N, C-alpha and C positions, 0 to 999 in steps of 0.2 A: 306693611301698605297702609297707604293714606284711603281714605270713606271713596276721592275719588279715583284712586283709582282700579278700583270693583270693576269688577265684569262688567257685574249687572247692569251697573249705571250707564256703563256704555251702552250695552247693547239696548239699554232703554232708549238711552236717548240716541243711539241708528236707529232706530224703532221710529222713533218720535220726526227726524229727521226723513226716512223716506217717508212720513204719512205729510210730512208736509211738500214735500217736493224737491229736498233738497239735498245737494253732496252729502253722503256721507264718511266724505272726508275732513269737513269739518266738525267733526266731534272733535282727534285731537285738538286745536287750538281751543275750542268751546271747553272743556275738560281743562286745558291748563288755566283757564281762568276762572274755572270756577272752584280749585285748585287755589290759586291763590284769593279769589271772595274766602274759603271756606276759614282758611287762614290767620287771614285779617279779620274775619269776622272774630274771633276768636279772645285778639285782644280790642277789636275798637268798635266791637256791635254796628259795622255798617249795616245788616239787613236783620232784619226780627226771625226770617225762613234760614234755620240751620243747618237743619237733612238736607242733604246733599239729592234724594232723590225727588223730596219734592224741590227743590231748585233745582234742579233740571227742568221740570215741568212748569213749573209757575216765574223761574228769573227767564232761564233760555227760552224752551221755547215757544211760551209766551212771550217772548220779543220776537222773535224770529218767522210769526203766526202773521207780520206785517212784513215781512220782504216782497211779497206782489205788491205792497206796495209802494217800497224806499226806490223799489229796481225801479233804475233809467233819469232817477235825481240823480242830481252832480251836486250837491250839498244839505244835509242834516244838523240841524242844532237841536238838541235832547236837553231840552230843558229844564228843572233839577233831576241830571239822571241816579243821584243818589250814588252809587257802588258801578253804575255805566249800564243801566236797563232803560230802554233797550236801546241805547248806543253800542255797546259793546260786542254782543253780539250780531247788529244789524255792519258796524264793519267790520268783524270775521268774514261776515256770507258774504259784504259785498264788498269787494275791495278798490274800484273801481270810485265809490261814493265816499263825498269826506262828511268826515265827520266831528261835528264838535260838540263835544262834551260840557255843561255850563252847572257847573256846582259852588253854591258856596260854603258847603263846610267844611272848614277846610281839611280835616282825618281822609272825608272821602272822596276831595279832591286828591288830597298824597295819593292816598291807594290806584286813583283812576291814574296819576301821572308814572307811579307802577306799573298798572296793571300796561298803560301804552306800552312802558320802553319792552318792558321782559315779554308783553307777543307781540314786539315790532311790527305796529301796525301805525306804518308809516301815513294813513290816509283816518289816521285820529289824531284830536289838539284838547287840549281841554284850560279853557276859561275858568277862575276863581275867581266869580261873580253874585250876585243879587243879578237875576236876571232882567230883571229890570234898567241893570248899570253897564247889561255889552252893547257897545258904542259900534252897532254895525248895521246900520239900518237898512234895509233893504238885500240883506248880504245871500238868505236861504234862499235856495227851492223850497225849503221845505223846515215849518217847525215839530219837534214829537214833545208829548209828557205822557209818562205813561199814571203816575200816582199823584200827579202832583194837586191838581187843585181843580174847579170850576170852570166847563171852557170860559165862562166870561174872563175868570181871576186870570187864567191862561192866558189868554188875547187882550189884556190889561197889562201884564207883565211884557208879553213878548210878541206882542202885534207888531211892533217894528223892526221883528228884523223876518219875517218872509217881504221875497219881492215881492212887485207888485202882482208878479200871477203866482205865486209861494201859495202853500197852503199849511195847515194845520193840522194834522194827523194823528191825534186824540185817541189812545186806548186807555177804552171804559169796560166797568163791566155790564152792567144791563143797559140795553139802550138809554144814556141820559135824554128824557123831551124836557125833564125840565129846563134843564141848562139849554136846549137848548132851543128852548121860547124866550130864554133869557139872553144873549148874545147883543151882545150891544150892536149896534147901529155899524154897517157899514157892513157888516160879514154877516154871514150865508153860510149854511149846509148845504154845501153838495153829495154825497152821499154818504148812507153807513152802514158799517159793513159785518154784519155779525163772519166771526173768529170761530175757529173751530183750531181747538191748542191740543192735539196733541197729550190724554191722557188724566185731562182740566175739564171735572164735572161742574161746570157752571158759567155761569152767558160769559161771552167777549163779545165788543163791539168796535171796530174802529170807524169813529168820527170823523169824515176829510169836512175841514171847514176852508172855504173861501171868501174873498174880498167882492162886497158885491158892485157888481157893475153900476157905474154914475148911469143914474135916473129906469132906473130897476125894482126899484124900495116894493112897488102894486107888487111884481109878478113876487117878490119875494115875501110879501105876508099872504098871497095864495098860495105858498109849494109847496 
């Protein structure tokens, strides 16, 4: 029995799914993804987290905490996705969402293609590229990044990708007030949502950034 076949691990994931209001049937494909990640990680060092229980909390449940904010979107680009976080858990939980996994690292991109194939994720695609080189301006309802860079840096690299009414959904730890204050011209924070991740004793926030409507710079300055 592999580490990811541990009944206690499944029970922990199922409890986390219930706490997030998600279907416990998601446990099977999520554990299949985790098993694949754990296997590849032994050779390719895709993530520093190696303990499966910690992976459940810090990878799976952490990613799934943003499901309410991705639900209803048609398209999402996960920038610098690494081993597929949060993009693959979101693609599993939201089959109507088309997820583009953007990753420039070759070994991680190979893993992502294998994960998409093995898990039969027809709603996910892998783009092996630097973010700024992805030639799809305005193609996405939202972009996301989990542990990539500061808000200004994410927008500098990927700000061409959201549609005119698109959003950046950035996953952060503590509320990143300094990053928010440094947002480039033309962008504004729409909301900052505290996230409750089951089993994680740490602050998590989802920062929603939108384009600044023309002529509303003064309103943004006082927001």
